[in-house]
N, C-alpha and C positions, 0 to 999 in steps of 0.2 A: 248780420244775423248768423248765428251758429247753426251748423248742420245738427240734426237730431243726435247723431253719434257723438259729436263734440260736446253737445249740451249734456248728454248722459255721462260722459267722462267727467265733466266739471262738477256735476251733481254728485257723482260717486266720490270724487275727491272731497267735496264738502262733507259727505256722510262719514268718510274715513277719518277726516280731521276731527269732526264732532265726536266720533267714537273714542278718540284719544282722551277726551275730557269727561264724557258721559258714556260709560260702558253699557250702552243699550243696543239692541238689535237694529240693523239698518232700517227696517220697516218702521220702527218707532221713531227713529231720528228723522226719517222722511216725513212722517206725520207732522212732526214739529216744523219742518221746512214749509209744508203746505199751509200750516197755521200762520206762518209768517208771510205768506203771499206767493210762494213758489207754485207755479201751475202744476196740477196733477195731469201728467200727459205720458206719452210713450217713453220720452227721455227719462222721466223720473222712475218709471217702472223698470227700465233697463238699468238705471243707476242703482236702484235697490238691489237688484240681482247681482250686479257687478260688485258692489260694496260688500254684500254678504259673502260672495265667493272669495273675494280678496281677504276678508277677515278670517274666513275658514282656513285659508292657506298662508296666513301671515307669518307663522313661525318658519315654515319652509322657504318662503320668499325672502325673509330677513336673513336667513343663512346664506342664500345665494347673493343677496345684495352685499352682505359683509365681505364675501369673496371678491366682488367686483369693485368695491370701493378701495382703491389703492391709496395708501398714505393717509387714510382717515380712519379713525375709530368709528364704528357704526353709531355709537351713542352721540357722536358729534354732529351727525346729519340731522338737520332741522326736521320738524314734524311734517311740514308741507312737502319738503323734498322727499322725505322717506315715503310718504303716502303716494306721491307721484311715481316714485320708483316701484313701489309695490304694485300699483295699478298697471303700470306699463309692463312690468315683468310678467305679471299674471297674464296679460293679453299676449305677450310674446310667446309664452309657453302653452297657452290653451286655446287661443282664438285663431281664426282664419285670416284675421286682418294682416295685411302685409307689414313686415317689420318696420319699413321706412315710415309708413303711416302711423304706426304705434309711437315711434320715436318722435315724429313731427308733432303729434298730438300732445305728447308728454312735454315737449319743449314749449308748446303754446300754453299749457297749464303752468309751467314754471314761469313764463313771462307774465302771465296774468295774476298768479297767486303767490309767488315767492320773490326773493330778493334779486338784485341785478346780476349776481354771480351764479344764481341757480341754474339758468339754462345751460351754460357751459358745463357745469358739474353734472347735471342730469344727462346731457348728451354723452359725455365721456363714460359715465357709468353704464348707461343703456347700450352704448356701442360695444363695450366690453362684454356685457352680459349676453347680448344678442349673438356675438361671435362665439362665445363659449357654448351657447345653446344650439349653434349651428344654423341660426336664422339669418345671418348675414354672410 
């Protein structure tokens, strides 16, 4: 069973991913998740807030991610990986969550939702971004 914080991050990732295809507010996308059977709980409420905040800062986050992605063009980063990076970078820059926890949670999301090479990629990029931000 996932901790509520981990569940909120997973739901936020789902909302961010859905937003890539249906440019709707996070709250409307969450309503669709509830209609499909996702429980309406504190984790979903946190996910809505987190996804909304990440989307509001996406342009700024993408610029920083592009700087941290060495030897890759940002447009080559997959949608899932890009949204995991956005979510984690947002938390690194704005939350009180310890950086190692943020990175570990991002790696867990990469293991669950992305390809087999994604965790190593996400780890390398987040390590670089956390160091640049003075969080590691």
